[in-house]
N, C-alpha and C positions, 0 to 999 in steps of 0.2 A: 569542512570539506564540501564543496560544491558538486552537486549531482546533476545530471543531464535528466535523468527519470527518478521520480520518488514514487513507488506503487504503494498503496496502502490497501490492505484486507481486512475486513472485520475478524476473520479467524485465520490462523496458519493454514495455507494450503489455497485459499482463495485466489490469490494471486498467480499462482503457478498453474491451478486448474484452468483460469480464465485467461491468462495473459502470458503464460510461461514461454511459448514459442516467439511471441513478439519480444520480451525481454531477452531472450538468448540470442535473437538475430541483432539486436542493438548493443548487446555485451560484446558480441563478436566482432562489432565494427568499432569498438573501443569506447564506447559510451559509459559513463560512469553511473552505475544504477544502484538503487537502494530498495528494499522492501521494509515497510513498518506495519507489523500486525498490531492490530487494537487489542485483540484477547488472545488468552492462551488455547482459546477453543474446549474449555472445560465442560462444555455441555454436550459436545460432540457425541453423535450415536456411532461414529466411525473411528474408533481408536480411544485415546485417553491424551493427557497433557504431555507425558512423558514419550510418548509415541512421536505426538504432533512436533515436539521439540527436535527429536531426532530427523524426522523428515524436513523439517524447516533447516535445519543444519547442512543435510545433505543436498537439498535443493539449493541453499546459498552457494555451494561449492560449485555445484553444476552449472549455476548461472553466472557465476564469477562476479558476485555482488562486491560492491565496494562497502556496504553496509547493511546489516540486518539487526532490527529491534523489535521488541515486543514492549508495547505500552502496559499491558497486564490489566487493561479495563475488564469489567466484569462481563462474561460472556451472557448475552441474553439481557443483560441489563443495563448496559451503558447507554447513556443520552446525550443529547447536545446541551451542554450548561456550560456557564463560565469556566469551570476549573476543566473540563475536556476540552473546551476549544483552546484555551490558553496552552495546555499541554500540546496539542497537536500545531498550534500557531508557532510555538517554539521549536517544534521540529521542523517545521517548513522554513523557519528563519535561519535554522542551523545548517541546513543542507542546501538551501537556496536551489532547488530544483527548477529547472526550465519548463518541464512537463510534469504534471501530478497525474496518477492513475488511481483510480477509485471504483469501488462496488458500483454497479448498476442502481440509478434511481428507483427502478421498479423491479420488485423481485419478491417471490413468495417468501424468503426467509426475511423476518423483520429486522435482522441484524445489518443485512446487507444495503437496505434502504435507508436505514438511519445512518448506517456510516458513511454512504453515499452523500447524504445531505449535509452531515457533519463536517466532511472533507470538503465539499464545495464552499461551505460558509467559512471554514477556517482559511482556506486559500484566499478567499476574498479580504478577510479581515487580517491576515498576516501582511498585508500591503499598508495597513493604516498605521500611522506615525503614533497616533493618540493611544493606540493599545500597546502598552509597554510589557516586555517579557525579559527575563533575565537567565543566563545559563551560568552557572558557578560564580554568581555574583556580577556577572558583566552584563550589561545591557545589550539587548540584540538590537539590530536595525530593522526595519520594515523590508520585507520581501515579498513579492507576489508573483508566482509561476506565470509563464504565459499563458498556459491553458491547463484546463483539469478535463481529462478523458475518463470516461466511465465505461468499464469493462461489462461484457454480458455474461451473466453466470447462468445459462442454460446448459444443463448437460445433456441434451438431446441434440445438440450440434456442437460444432466445433467454432467457438467465438474467435479464436485467433484466425480464422480464415476470413474474417471480416477486413483485417490487412493481410497484405502480402506477406507470407512467413514461408513461401516456396522453400524447401530444402531444410526446414526445421521441424516437420510434423514428425518425424521418428523420433528426434531428440525430445519433444515434448511429450511423447508417450513414456520414453525413458525417465523423464523428469518426475 
């Protein structure tokens, strides 16, 4: 399935908090949107894995996502290595997004910056023919998104307001 936008978050709720109104706006315009969470958020100080799963399911329905996945990398301990890169490259090739959204490159939470760097590199490498990936025994073809956008995770301001999301502010709060 080809997606218009594939948003990645280090933890469940990263995407919703930082880009929820943006995704809702484009979802309501008929764009195909997906979210892939890298971890289950098992180190979270706000809730637990079960609660995060419930919230992710509810948000997925609210945003009318075409796909939502969790790669179940280890919260707080994932890193950029060949296995992790290949896993993300295979997802980029599977969904062939035009746009990738990822955590901010600079953030006080170490997972956010790590995820941002990892996604930027995977997006580049996903377009290289010599890096081979497979899904269900089938070779994937190279695919590179047109752009990688990094959303800001600053809870002291409304990052969605950096883009025009007029009319979606209240929906984001409900999200």
